[in-house]
mmJSON file of the N, C-alpha and C atoms, coordinates in Angstrom:
{"data_MODEL":{"atom_site":{
"group_PDB":["ATOM","ATOM","ATOM","ATOM","ATOM","ATOM","ATOM","ATOM","ATOM","ATOM","ATOM","ATOM","ATOM","ATOM","ATOM","ATOM","ATOM","ATOM","ATOM","ATOM","ATOM","ATOM","ATOM","ATOM","ATOM","ATOM","ATOM","ATOM","ATOM","ATOM","ATOM","ATOM","ATOM","ATOM","ATOM","ATOM","ATOM","ATOM","ATOM","ATOM","ATOM","ATOM","ATOM","ATOM","ATOM","ATOM","ATOM","ATOM","ATOM","ATOM","ATOM","ATOM","ATOM","ATOM","ATOM","ATOM","ATOM","ATOM","ATOM","ATOM","ATOM","ATOM","ATOM","ATOM","ATOM","ATOM","ATOM","ATOM","ATOM","ATOM","ATOM","ATOM","ATOM","ATOM","ATOM","ATOM","ATOM","ATOM","ATOM","ATOM","ATOM","ATOM","ATOM","ATOM","ATOM","ATOM","ATOM","ATOM","ATOM","ATOM","ATOM","ATOM","ATOM","ATOM","ATOM","ATOM","ATOM","ATOM","ATOM","ATOM","ATOM","ATOM","ATOM","ATOM","ATOM","ATOM","ATOM","ATOM","ATOM","ATOM","ATOM","ATOM","ATOM","ATOM","ATOM","ATOM","ATOM","ATOM","ATOM","ATOM","ATOM","ATOM","ATOM","ATOM","ATOM","ATOM","ATOM","ATOM","ATOM","ATOM","ATOM","ATOM","ATOM","ATOM","ATOM","ATOM","ATOM","ATOM","ATOM","ATOM","ATOM","ATOM","ATOM","ATOM","ATOM","ATOM","ATOM","ATOM","ATOM","ATOM","ATOM","ATOM","ATOM","ATOM","ATOM","ATOM","ATOM","ATOM","ATOM","ATOM","ATOM","ATOM","ATOM","ATOM","ATOM","ATOM","ATOM","ATOM","ATOM","ATOM","ATOM","ATOM","ATOM","ATOM","ATOM","ATOM","ATOM","ATOM","ATOM","ATOM","ATOM","ATOM","ATOM","ATOM","ATOM","ATOM","ATOM","ATOM","ATOM","ATOM","ATOM","ATOM","ATOM","ATOM","ATOM","ATOM","ATOM","ATOM","ATOM","ATOM","ATOM","ATOM","ATOM","ATOM","ATOM","ATOM","ATOM"],
"id":[1,2,3,4,5,6,7,8,9,10,11,12,13,14,15,16,17,18,19,20,21,22,23,24,25,26,27,28,29,30,31,32,33,34,35,36,37,38,39,40,41,42,43,44,45,46,47,48,49,50,51,52,53,54,55,56,57,58,59,60,61,62,63,64,65,66,67,68,69,70,71,72,73,74,75,76,77,78,79,80,81,82,83,84,85,86,87,88,89,90,91,92,93,94,95,96,97,98,99,100,101,102,103,104,105,106,107,108,109,110,111,112,113,114,115,116,117,118,119,120,121,122,123,124,125,126,127,128,129,130,131,132,133,134,135,136,137,138,139,140,141,142,143,144,145,146,147,148,149,150,151,152,153,154,155,156,157,158,159,160,161,162,163,164,165,166,167,168,169,170,171,172,173,174,175,176,177,178,179,180,181,182,183,184,185,186,187,188,189,190,191,192,193,194,195,196,197,198,199,200,201,202,203,204,205,206,207],
"type_symbol":["N","C","C","N","C","C","N","C","C","N","C","C","N","C","C","N","C","C","N","C","C","N","C","C","N","C","C","N","C","C","N","C","C","N","C","C","N","C","C","N","C","C","N","C","C","N","C","C","N","C","C","N","C","C","N","C","C","N","C","C","N","C","C","N","C","C","N","C","C","N","C","C","N","C","C","N","C","C","N","C","C","N","C","C","N","C","C","N","C","C","N","C","C","N","C","C","N","C","C","N","C","C","N","C","C","N","C","C","N","C","C","N","C","C","N","C","C","N","C","C","N","C","C","N","C","C","N","C","C","N","C","C","N","C","C","N","C","C","N","C","C","N","C","C","N","C","C","N","C","C","N","C","C","N","C","C","N","C","C","N","C","C","N","C","C","N","C","C","N","C","C","N","C","C","N","C","C","N","C","C","N","C","C","N","C","C","N","C","C","N","C","C","N","C","C","N","C","C","N","C","C","N","C","C","N","C","C"],
"label_atom_id":["N","CA","C","N","CA","C","N","CA","C","N","CA","C","N","CA","C","N","CA","C","N","CA","C","N","CA","C","N","CA","C","N","CA","C","N","CA","C","N","CA","C","N","CA","C","N","CA","C","N","CA","C","N","CA","C","N","CA","C","N","CA","C","N","CA","C","N","CA","C","N","CA","C","N","CA","C","N","CA","C","N","CA","C","N","CA","C","N","CA","C","N","CA","C","N","CA","C","N","CA","C","N","CA","C","N","CA","C","N","CA","C","N","CA","C","N","CA","C","N","CA","C","N","CA","C","N","CA","C","N","CA","C","N","CA","C","N","CA","C","N","CA","C","N","CA","C","N","CA","C","N","CA","C","N","CA","C","N","CA","C","N","CA","C","N","CA","C","N","CA","C","N","CA","C","N","CA","C","N","CA","C","N","CA","C","N","CA","C","N","CA","C","N","CA","C","N","CA","C","N","CA","C","N","CA","C","N","CA","C","N","CA","C","N","CA","C","N","CA","C","N","CA","C","N","CA","C","N","CA","C","N","CA","C","N","CA","C","N","CA","C"],
"label_alt_id":[null,null,null,null,null,null,null,null,null,null,null,null,null,null,null,null,null,null,null,null,null,null,null,null,null,null,null,null,null,null,null,null,null,null,null,null,null,null,null,null,null,null,null,null,null,null,null,null,null,null,null,null,null,null,null,null,null,null,null,null,null,null,null,null,null,null,null,null,null,null,null,null,null,null,null,null,null,null,null,null,null,null,null,null,null,null,null,null,null,null,null,null,null,null,null,null,null,null,null,null,null,null,null,null,null,null,null,null,null,null,null,null,null,null,null,null,null,null,null,null,null,null,null,null,null,null,null,null,null,null,null,null,null,null,null,null,null,null,null,null,null,null,null,null,null,null,null,null,null,null,null,null,null,null,null,null,null,null,null,null,null,null,null,null,null,null,null,null,null,null,null,null,null,null,null,null,null,null,null,null,null,null,null,null,null,null,null,null,null,null,null,null,null,null,null,null,null,null,null,null,null,null,null,null,null,null,null],
"label_comp_id":["UNK","UNK","UNK","UNK","UNK","UNK","UNK","UNK","UNK","UNK","UNK","UNK","UNK","UNK","UNK","UNK","UNK","UNK","UNK","UNK","UNK","UNK","UNK","UNK","UNK","UNK","UNK","UNK","UNK","UNK","UNK","UNK","UNK","UNK","UNK","UNK","UNK","UNK","UNK","UNK","UNK","UNK","UNK","UNK","UNK","UNK","UNK","UNK","UNK","UNK","UNK","UNK","UNK","UNK","UNK","UNK","UNK","UNK","UNK","UNK","UNK","UNK","UNK","UNK","UNK","UNK","UNK","UNK","UNK","UNK","UNK","UNK","UNK","UNK","UNK","UNK","UNK","UNK","UNK","UNK","UNK","UNK","UNK","UNK","UNK","UNK","UNK","UNK","UNK","UNK","UNK","UNK","UNK","UNK","UNK","UNK","UNK","UNK","UNK","UNK","UNK","UNK","UNK","UNK","UNK","UNK","UNK","UNK","UNK","UNK","UNK","UNK","UNK","UNK","UNK","UNK","UNK","UNK","UNK","UNK","UNK","UNK","UNK","UNK","UNK","UNK","UNK","UNK","UNK","UNK","UNK","UNK","UNK","UNK","UNK","UNK","UNK","UNK","UNK","UNK","UNK","UNK","UNK","UNK","UNK","UNK","UNK","UNK","UNK","UNK","UNK","UNK","UNK","UNK","UNK","UNK","UNK","UNK","UNK","UNK","UNK","UNK","UNK","UNK","UNK","UNK","UNK","UNK","UNK","UNK","UNK","UNK","UNK","UNK","UNK","UNK","UNK","UNK","UNK","UNK","UNK","UNK","UNK","UNK","UNK","UNK","UNK","UNK","UNK","UNK","UNK","UNK","UNK","UNK","UNK","UNK","UNK","UNK","UNK","UNK","UNK","UNK","UNK","UNK","UNK","UNK","UNK"],
"label_asym_id":["A","A","A","A","A","A","A","A","A","A","A","A","A","A","A","A","A","A","A","A","A","A","A","A","A","A","A","A","A","A","A","A","A","A","A","A","A","A","A","A","A","A","A","A","A","A","A","A","A","A","A","A","A","A","A","A","A","A","A","A","A","A","A","A","A","A","A","A","A","A","A","A","A","A","A","A","A","A","A","A","A","A","A","A","A","A","A","A","A","A","A","A","A","A","A","A","A","A","A","A","A","A","A","A","A","A","A","A","A","A","A","A","A","A","A","A","A","A","A","A","A","A","A","A","A","A","A","A","A","A","A","A","A","A","A","A","A","A","A","A","A","A","A","A","A","A","A","A","A","A","A","A","A","A","A","A","A","A","A","A","A","A","A","A","A","A","A","A","A","A","A","A","A","A","A","A","A","A","A","A","A","A","A","A","A","A","A","A","A","A","A","A","A","A","A","A","A","A","A","A","A","A","A","A","A","A","A"],
"label_entity_id":["1","1","1","1","1","1","1","1","1","1","1","1","1","1","1","1","1","1","1","1","1","1","1","1","1","1","1","1","1","1","1","1","1","1","1","1","1","1","1","1","1","1","1","1","1","1","1","1","1","1","1","1","1","1","1","1","1","1","1","1","1","1","1","1","1","1","1","1","1","1","1","1","1","1","1","1","1","1","1","1","1","1","1","1","1","1","1","1","1","1","1","1","1","1","1","1","1","1","1","1","1","1","1","1","1","1","1","1","1","1","1","1","1","1","1","1","1","1","1","1","1","1","1","1","1","1","1","1","1","1","1","1","1","1","1","1","1","1","1","1","1","1","1","1","1","1","1","1","1","1","1","1","1","1","1","1","1","1","1","1","1","1","1","1","1","1","1","1","1","1","1","1","1","1","1","1","1","1","1","1","1","1","1","1","1","1","1","1","1","1","1","1","1","1","1","1","1","1","1","1","1","1","1","1","1","1","1"],
"label_seq_id":[1,1,1,2,2,2,3,3,3,4,4,4,5,5,5,6,6,6,7,7,7,8,8,8,9,9,9,10,10,10,11,11,11,12,12,12,13,13,13,14,14,14,15,15,15,16,16,16,17,17,17,18,18,18,19,19,19,20,20,20,21,21,21,22,22,22,23,23,23,24,24,24,25,25,25,26,26,26,27,27,27,28,28,28,29,29,29,30,30,30,31,31,31,32,32,32,33,33,33,34,34,34,35,35,35,36,36,36,37,37,37,38,38,38,39,39,39,40,40,40,41,41,41,42,42,42,43,43,43,44,44,44,45,45,45,46,46,46,47,47,47,48,48,48,49,49,49,50,50,50,51,51,51,52,52,52,53,53,53,54,54,54,55,55,55,56,56,56,57,57,57,58,58,58,59,59,59,60,60,60,61,61,61,62,62,62,63,63,63,64,64,64,65,65,65,66,66,66,67,67,67,68,68,68,69,69,69],
"pdbx_PDB_ins_code":[null,null,null,null,null,null,null,null,null,null,null,null,null,null,null,null,null,null,null,null,null,null,null,null,null,null,null,null,null,null,null,null,null,null,null,null,null,null,null,null,null,null,null,null,null,null,null,null,null,null,null,null,null,null,null,null,null,null,null,null,null,null,null,null,null,null,null,null,null,null,null,null,null,null,null,null,null,null,null,null,null,null,null,null,null,null,null,null,null,null,null,null,null,null,null,null,null,null,null,null,null,null,null,null,null,null,null,null,null,null,null,null,null,null,null,null,null,null,null,null,null,null,null,null,null,null,null,null,null,null,null,null,null,null,null,null,null,null,null,null,null,null,null,null,null,null,null,null,null,null,null,null,null,null,null,null,null,null,null,null,null,null,null,null,null,null,null,null,null,null,null,null,null,null,null,null,null,null,null,null,null,null,null,null,null,null,null,null,null,null,null,null,null,null,null,null,null,null,null,null,null,null,null,null,null,null,null],
"Cartn_x":[0.827,0.0,0.873,2.008,2.867,3.441,3.736,4.239,3.165,1.918,0.813,0.663,0.699,0.547,1.714,2.916,4.081,3.978,3.576,3.417,2.326,1.219,0.115,0.558,1.338,1.829,2.767,3.614,4.52,3.734,2.727,1.895,1.168,0.673,0.011,0.977,2.194,3.191,3.513,3.599,3.887,2.737,1.512,0.352,0.274,0.527,0.517,1.591,2.788,3.859,3.523,2.922,2.546,1.463,0.494,-0.582,-0.059,0.86,1.434,2.255,2.984,3.736,2.819,1.704,0.732,0.138,-0.216,-0.823,0.163,1.421,2.413,2.742,2.92,3.308,2.152,0.928,-0.26,-0.161,0.397,0.579,-0.418,-1.025,-2.008,-1.333,-2.072,-1.547,-1.363,-0.289,0.007,0.246,0.08,0.321,1.792,2.073,3.464,4.077,5.34,6.046,5.484,5.21,4.754,3.258,2.542,1.1,0.597,-0.572,-1.209,-0.546,0.101,0.761,1.959,2.558,3.678,3.23,1.931,1.384,0.993,1.129,0.782,-0.671,-1.363,-2.758,-2.849,-3.732,-3.894,-4.948,-5.894,-6.956,-7.379,-8.062,-8.439,-9.643,-10.607,-11.829,-11.698,-12.647,-12.671,-13.683,-13.914,-14.873,-14.355,-15.237,-14.788,-14.371,-14.932,-14.625,-14.257,-13.208,-12.817,-13.845,-13.82,-14.75,-14.356,-15.226,-14.996,-13.729,-13.481,-12.279,-11.025,-11.019,-9.837,-9.679,-10.78,-10.702,-10.072,-10.461,-9.886,-8.397,-8.023,-6.62,-5.801,-6.335,-5.647,-5.486,-6.535,-6.462,-5.409,-5.333,-4.323,-2.915,-2.722,-1.403,-1.018,-1.983,-1.706,-1.324,-1.994,-1.654,-0.251,0.115,1.467,2.501,2.229,3.153,3.297,2.209,2.26,3.066,2.989,3.754,5.24,5.58,6.991,7.647,6.932,7.48,7.535],
"Cartn_y":[-1.193,0.0,1.259,1.226,2.408,2.717,1.678,1.901,2.575,2.123,2.741,4.208,4.516,5.909,6.777,6.227,6.982,7.251,6.247,6.414,7.42,7.333,8.273,9.699,9.868,11.202,11.744,10.901,11.345,11.781,10.992,11.377,12.691,12.876,14.139,15.312,15.132,16.197,16.518,15.497,15.716,16.475,16.058,16.741,18.176,18.382,19.727,20.591,20.041,20.792,21.148,20.213,20.489,21.56,21.482,22.48,23.857,23.911,25.206,25.788,24.94,25.415,25.965,25.299,25.772,27.112,27.242,28.485,29.647,29.392,30.46,30.952,30.049,30.449,31.005,30.662,31.103,30.757,29.637,29.208,28.087,28.098,27.07,25.714,24.687,23.339,23.0,22.29,21.93,20.439,19.942,18.536,18.237,17.063,16.66,17.376,17.165,17.817,17.387,16.132,15.619,15.763,14.963,14.991,14.524,14.963,14.501,15.077,16.222,16.821,15.992,15.237,14.39,13.213,12.927,11.853,12.348,13.632,14.2,14.639,14.678,15.099,16.521,17.296,18.679,18.797,17.884,17.952,16.553,16.458,15.167,14.585,15.409,14.897,14.86,14.225,14.134,15.111,16.205,17.204,17.846,18.1,18.737,20.188,20.837,22.241,22.393,23.151,23.305,24.105,23.932,24.651,26.133,26.941,28.383,28.723,28.008,28.279,28.015,26.947,26.646,27.69,28.155,29.202,30.469,30.836,32.026,31.835,30.639,30.354,30.414,29.875,29.909,31.352,32.174,33.578,34.326,34.043,34.698,34.303,33.03,32.574,33.208,33.38,34.017,35.483,36.166,37.563,37.68,36.746,36.762,36.546,35.632,35.369,36.59,37.312,38.515,39.619,39.696,40.725,40.399,39.138,38.734,39.007,38.729,38.88,40.289],
"Cartn_z":[0.0,0.0,0.0,0.65,0.696,-0.685,-1.473,-2.833,-3.671,-3.526,-4.263,-3.887,-2.616,-2.172,-2.642,-2.599,-3.062,-4.565,-5.328,-6.773,-7.083,-6.361,-6.56,-6.249,-5.193,-4.822,-5.894,-6.454,-7.516,-8.739,-9.126,-10.271,-10.008,-8.806,-8.47,-8.582,-8.119,-8.222,-9.682,-10.516,-11.938,-12.591,-12.322,-12.904,-12.396,-11.135,-10.569,-11.226,-11.409,-12.067,-13.498,-14.221,-15.607,-15.671,-14.771,-14.802,-14.399,-13.457,-13.091,-14.239,-14.927,-16.089,-17.164,-17.377,-18.362,-17.939,-16.674,-16.196,-16.225,-15.919,-15.878,-17.281,-18.218,-19.572,-20.392,-20.031,-20.777,-22.261,-22.541,-23.922,-24.204,-25.363,-25.668,-25.823,-25.535,-25.659,-27.127,-27.44,-28.82,-28.923,-30.107,-30.349,-30.502,-30.976,-31.148,-32.347,-32.566,-33.672,-35.029,-35.166,-36.459,-36.625,-35.916,-36.003,-37.353,-37.712,-38.945,-40.184,-40.054,-41.219,-41.67,-40.759,-41.151,-41.995,-41.977,-42.806,-44.191,-44.427,-45.721,-45.809,-44.671,-44.649,-44.128,-44.724,-44.268,-43.179,-43.164,-42.17,-41.765,-40.65,-40.105,-40.844,-41.14,-41.76,-43.285,-43.909,-45.368,-45.971,-45.3,-45.77,-47.057,-48.024,-49.259,-49.048,-48.025,-47.757,-46.283,-45.977,-44.575,-43.78,-42.458,-41.599,-41.515,-40.917,-40.832,-40.052,-38.962,-38.167,-38.986,-39.762,-40.591,-41.697,-42.276,-43.301,-42.731,-41.505,-40.867,-40.62,-40.166,-39.905,-41.188,-42.275,-43.558,-44.028,-43.837,-44.245,-43.431,-42.109,-41.272,-41.696,-42.004,-42.438,-43.771,-44.66,-45.942,-45.739,-44.805,-44.518,-43.943,-43.069,-42.512,-43.602,-44.502,-45.591,-46.489,-46.727,-47.557,-46.89,-45.561,-44.844,-44.855,-44.799,-44.778,-46.128,-47.179,-48.541,-48.927],
"occupancy":[1.0,1.0,1.0,1.0,1.0,1.0,1.0,1.0,1.0,1.0,1.0,1.0,1.0,1.0,1.0,1.0,1.0,1.0,1.0,1.0,1.0,1.0,1.0,1.0,1.0,1.0,1.0,1.0,1.0,1.0,1.0,1.0,1.0,1.0,1.0,1.0,1.0,1.0,1.0,1.0,1.0,1.0,1.0,1.0,1.0,1.0,1.0,1.0,1.0,1.0,1.0,1.0,1.0,1.0,1.0,1.0,1.0,1.0,1.0,1.0,1.0,1.0,1.0,1.0,1.0,1.0,1.0,1.0,1.0,1.0,1.0,1.0,1.0,1.0,1.0,1.0,1.0,1.0,1.0,1.0,1.0,1.0,1.0,1.0,1.0,1.0,1.0,1.0,1.0,1.0,1.0,1.0,1.0,1.0,1.0,1.0,1.0,1.0,1.0,1.0,1.0,1.0,1.0,1.0,1.0,1.0,1.0,1.0,1.0,1.0,1.0,1.0,1.0,1.0,1.0,1.0,1.0,1.0,1.0,1.0,1.0,1.0,1.0,1.0,1.0,1.0,1.0,1.0,1.0,1.0,1.0,1.0,1.0,1.0,1.0,1.0,1.0,1.0,1.0,1.0,1.0,1.0,1.0,1.0,1.0,1.0,1.0,1.0,1.0,1.0,1.0,1.0,1.0,1.0,1.0,1.0,1.0,1.0,1.0,1.0,1.0,1.0,1.0,1.0,1.0,1.0,1.0,1.0,1.0,1.0,1.0,1.0,1.0,1.0,1.0,1.0,1.0,1.0,1.0,1.0,1.0,1.0,1.0,1.0,1.0,1.0,1.0,1.0,1.0,1.0,1.0,1.0,1.0,1.0,1.0,1.0,1.0,1.0,1.0,1.0,1.0,1.0,1.0,1.0,1.0,1.0,1.0],
"B_iso_or_equiv":[0.0,0.0,0.0,0.0,0.0,0.0,0.0,0.0,0.0,0.0,0.0,0.0,0.0,0.0,0.0,0.0,0.0,0.0,0.0,0.0,0.0,0.0,0.0,0.0,0.0,0.0,0.0,0.0,0.0,0.0,0.0,0.0,0.0,0.0,0.0,0.0,0.0,0.0,0.0,0.0,0.0,0.0,0.0,0.0,0.0,0.0,0.0,0.0,0.0,0.0,0.0,0.0,0.0,0.0,0.0,0.0,0.0,0.0,0.0,0.0,0.0,0.0,0.0,0.0,0.0,0.0,0.0,0.0,0.0,0.0,0.0,0.0,0.0,0.0,0.0,0.0,0.0,0.0,0.0,0.0,0.0,0.0,0.0,0.0,0.0,0.0,0.0,0.0,0.0,0.0,0.0,0.0,0.0,0.0,0.0,0.0,0.0,0.0,0.0,0.0,0.0,0.0,0.0,0.0,0.0,0.0,0.0,0.0,0.0,0.0,0.0,0.0,0.0,0.0,0.0,0.0,0.0,0.0,0.0,0.0,0.0,0.0,0.0,0.0,0.0,0.0,0.0,0.0,0.0,0.0,0.0,0.0,0.0,0.0,0.0,0.0,0.0,0.0,0.0,0.0,0.0,0.0,0.0,0.0,0.0,0.0,0.0,0.0,0.0,0.0,0.0,0.0,0.0,0.0,0.0,0.0,0.0,0.0,0.0,0.0,0.0,0.0,0.0,0.0,0.0,0.0,0.0,0.0,0.0,0.0,0.0,0.0,0.0,0.0,0.0,0.0,0.0,0.0,0.0,0.0,0.0,0.0,0.0,0.0,0.0,0.0,0.0,0.0,0.0,0.0,0.0,0.0,0.0,0.0,0.0,0.0,0.0,0.0,0.0,0.0,0.0,0.0,0.0,0.0,0.0,0.0,0.0],
"pdbx_formal_charge":[null,null,null,null,null,null,null,null,null,null,null,null,null,null,null,null,null,null,null,null,null,null,null,null,null,null,null,null,null,null,null,null,null,null,null,null,null,null,null,null,null,null,null,null,null,null,null,null,null,null,null,null,null,null,null,null,null,null,null,null,null,null,null,null,null,null,null,null,null,null,null,null,null,null,null,null,null,null,null,null,null,null,null,null,null,null,null,null,null,null,null,null,null,null,null,null,null,null,null,null,null,null,null,null,null,null,null,null,null,null,null,null,null,null,null,null,null,null,null,null,null,null,null,null,null,null,null,null,null,null,null,null,null,null,null,null,null,null,null,null,null,null,null,null,null,null,null,null,null,null,null,null,null,null,null,null,null,null,null,null,null,null,null,null,null,null,null,null,null,null,null,null,null,null,null,null,null,null,null,null,null,null,null,null,null,null,null,null,null,null,null,null,null,null,null,null,null,null,null,null,null,null,null,null,null,null,null],
"auth_seq_id":[1,1,1,2,2,2,3,3,3,4,4,4,5,5,5,6,6,6,7,7,7,8,8,8,9,9,9,10,10,10,11,11,11,12,12,12,13,13,13,14,14,14,15,15,15,16,16,16,17,17,17,18,18,18,19,19,19,20,20,20,21,21,21,22,22,22,23,23,23,24,24,24,25,25,25,26,26,26,27,27,27,28,28,28,29,29,29,30,30,30,31,31,31,32,32,32,33,33,33,34,34,34,35,35,35,36,36,36,37,37,37,38,38,38,39,39,39,40,40,40,41,41,41,42,42,42,43,43,43,44,44,44,45,45,45,46,46,46,47,47,47,48,48,48,49,49,49,50,50,50,51,51,51,52,52,52,53,53,53,54,54,54,55,55,55,56,56,56,57,57,57,58,58,58,59,59,59,60,60,60,61,61,61,62,62,62,63,63,63,64,64,64,65,65,65,66,66,66,67,67,67,68,68,68,69,69,69],
"auth_comp_id":["UNK","UNK","UNK","UNK","UNK","UNK","UNK","UNK","UNK","UNK","UNK","UNK","UNK","UNK","UNK","UNK","UNK","UNK","UNK","UNK","UNK","UNK","UNK","UNK","UNK","UNK","UNK","UNK","UNK","UNK","UNK","UNK","UNK","UNK","UNK","UNK","UNK","UNK","UNK","UNK","UNK","UNK","UNK","UNK","UNK","UNK","UNK","UNK","UNK","UNK","UNK","UNK","UNK","UNK","UNK","UNK","UNK","UNK","UNK","UNK","UNK","UNK","UNK","UNK","UNK","UNK","UNK","UNK","UNK","UNK","UNK","UNK","UNK","UNK","UNK","UNK","UNK","UNK","UNK","UNK","UNK","UNK","UNK","UNK","UNK","UNK","UNK","UNK","UNK","UNK","UNK","UNK","UNK","UNK","UNK","UNK","UNK","UNK","UNK","UNK","UNK","UNK","UNK","UNK","UNK","UNK","UNK","UNK","UNK","UNK","UNK","UNK","UNK","UNK","UNK","UNK","UNK","UNK","UNK","UNK","UNK","UNK","UNK","UNK","UNK","UNK","UNK","UNK","UNK","UNK","UNK","UNK","UNK","UNK","UNK","UNK","UNK","UNK","UNK","UNK","UNK","UNK","UNK","UNK","UNK","UNK","UNK","UNK","UNK","UNK","UNK","UNK","UNK","UNK","UNK","UNK","UNK","UNK","UNK","UNK","UNK","UNK","UNK","UNK","UNK","UNK","UNK","UNK","UNK","UNK","UNK","UNK","UNK","UNK","UNK","UNK","UNK","UNK","UNK","UNK","UNK","UNK","UNK","UNK","UNK","UNK","UNK","UNK","UNK","UNK","UNK","UNK","UNK","UNK","UNK","UNK","UNK","UNK","UNK","UNK","UNK","UNK","UNK","UNK","UNK","UNK","UNK"],
"auth_asym_id":["A","A","A","A","A","A","A","A","A","A","A","A","A","A","A","A","A","A","A","A","A","A","A","A","A","A","A","A","A","A","A","A","A","A","A","A","A","A","A","A","A","A","A","A","A","A","A","A","A","A","A","A","A","A","A","A","A","A","A","A","A","A","A","A","A","A","A","A","A","A","A","A","A","A","A","A","A","A","A","A","A","A","A","A","A","A","A","A","A","A","A","A","A","A","A","A","A","A","A","A","A","A","A","A","A","A","A","A","A","A","A","A","A","A","A","A","A","A","A","A","A","A","A","A","A","A","A","A","A","A","A","A","A","A","A","A","A","A","A","A","A","A","A","A","A","A","A","A","A","A","A","A","A","A","A","A","A","A","A","A","A","A","A","A","A","A","A","A","A","A","A","A","A","A","A","A","A","A","A","A","A","A","A","A","A","A","A","A","A","A","A","A","A","A","A","A","A","A","A","A","A","A","A","A","A","A","A"],
"auth_atom_id":["N","CA","C","N","CA","C","N","CA","C","N","CA","C","N","CA","C","N","CA","C","N","CA","C","N","CA","C","N","CA","C","N","CA","C","N","CA","C","N","CA","C","N","CA","C","N","CA","C","N","CA","C","N","CA","C","N","CA","C","N","CA","C","N","CA","C","N","CA","C","N","CA","C","N","CA","C","N","CA","C","N","CA","C","N","CA","C","N","CA","C","N","CA","C","N","CA","C","N","CA","C","N","CA","C","N","CA","C","N","CA","C","N","CA","C","N","CA","C","N","CA","C","N","CA","C","N","CA","C","N","CA","C","N","CA","C","N","CA","C","N","CA","C","N","CA","C","N","CA","C","N","CA","C","N","CA","C","N","CA","C","N","CA","C","N","CA","C","N","CA","C","N","CA","C","N","CA","C","N","CA","C","N","CA","C","N","CA","C","N","CA","C","N","CA","C","N","CA","C","N","CA","C","N","CA","C","N","CA","C","N","CA","C","N","CA","C","N","CA","C","N","CA","C","N","CA","C","N","CA","C","N","CA","C","N","CA","C","N","CA","C"],
"pdbx_PDB_model_num":[1,1,1,1,1,1,1,1,1,1,1,1,1,1,1,1,1,1,1,1,1,1,1,1,1,1,1,1,1,1,1,1,1,1,1,1,1,1,1,1,1,1,1,1,1,1,1,1,1,1,1,1,1,1,1,1,1,1,1,1,1,1,1,1,1,1,1,1,1,1,1,1,1,1,1,1,1,1,1,1,1,1,1,1,1,1,1,1,1,1,1,1,1,1,1,1,1,1,1,1,1,1,1,1,1,1,1,1,1,1,1,1,1,1,1,1,1,1,1,1,1,1,1,1,1,1,1,1,1,1,1,1,1,1,1,1,1,1,1,1,1,1,1,1,1,1,1,1,1,1,1,1,1,1,1,1,1,1,1,1,1,1,1,1,1,1,1,1,1,1,1,1,1,1,1,1,1,1,1,1,1,1,1,1,1,1,1,1,1,1,1,1,1,1,1,1,1,1,1,1,1,1,1,1,1,1,1]
}}}
């Protein structure tokens, strides 16, 4: 039982540390380095047209690219 409690306490400390790091940095959570784009896919679903949020994101990225060039 003591091993279980010690392990549980360690996991709680890790989760607490991760949540504090998230709160302090105020940075949104992100996926892994590769993700679905590393598979050659642009989106998860097979929709013929992207959703409104993705359209806005694409437009913002295009504006950033235009400012850089």
